[in-house]
C-alpha positions as CSV (number, residue, x, y, z in Angstrom):
1,M,266.4,129.5,16.0
2,C,262.8,128.4,16.2
3,P,260.0,130.8,16.7
4,D,258.1,130.3,20.0
5,T,254.8,129.8,18.1
6,V,256.3,126.8,16.2
7,L,257.8,125.4,19.3
8,R,254.5,125.7,21.2
9,R,252.5,124.2,18.4
10,A,254.8,121.2,18.3
11,V,254.7,120.7,22.0
12,L,250.9,121.0,22.1
13,L,250.4,118.6,19.2
14,R,252.8,116.1,20.9
15,L,250.9,116.4,24.2
16,R,247.7,115.7,22.3
17,G,249.3,112.4,21.1
18,A,250.5,113.4,17.6
19,T,253.4,111.4,16.2
20,L,256.6,113.1,15.1
21,A,255.6,112.2,11.5
22,E,252.2,113.8,11.9
23,I,253.6,117.0,13.3
24,A,256.2,117.2,10.5
25,K,253.5,116.6,7.9
26,G,251.4,119.4,9.4
27,F,254.3,121.9,9.4
28,N,255.0,120.9,5.8
29,R,251.3,121.5,4.8
30,S,251.3,124.9,6.4
31,G,254.6,125.9,4.8
32,T,256.3,126.4,8.2
33,P,260.0,126.8,7.7
34,T,262.3,124.6,9.7
35,P,264.5,126.2,12.4
36,G,267.3,126.2,9.9
37,G,265.2,127.9,7.3
38,G,264.5,124.8,5.2
39,A,261.3,124.1,3.5
40,I,260.8,120.4,4.5
41,W,260.2,119.0,8.0
42,Y,261.2,115.5,8.8
43,P,260.2,113.6,12.0
44,S,263.9,113.9,13.1
45,H,263.6,117.7,12.9
46,V,260.5,117.5,15.2
47,S,262.3,115.1,17.6
48,R,265.3,117.5,17.9
49,L,263.0,120.5,18.4
50,L,261.1,118.7,21.2
51,R,264.4,117.8,23.0
52,T,265.5,121.5,23.2
53,Q,265.6,123.1,26.7
54,D,262.6,125.4,25.9
55,A,260.5,122.5,24.7
56,V,261.3,120.3,27.7
57,R,260.4,123.3,30.0
58,L,257.0,123.7,28.2
59,L,256.3,119.9,28.3
60,R,257.1,119.8,32.1
61,A,255.0,122.9,32.8
62,D,252.0,121.4,31.0
63,E,252.4,118.0,32.8
64,G,252.6,119.8,36.1
65,A,249.4,121.8,35.3
66,A,247.6,118.6,34.4
67,A,248.5,116.8,37.7
């Protein structure tokens, strides 16, 4: 399970144009554990995180607010 703060951070960074690799690098630098408790983030982890229902809901909500 991924903490809401990590999910929101990933969504916000993605909306600001960050690549999956940049988001993963930032999480690694800050020592943020992966949802599975691992120490190293990969772009594929970020991609899967951003495809979760909660992330999709946040992305849609933000897009709606920007329109």
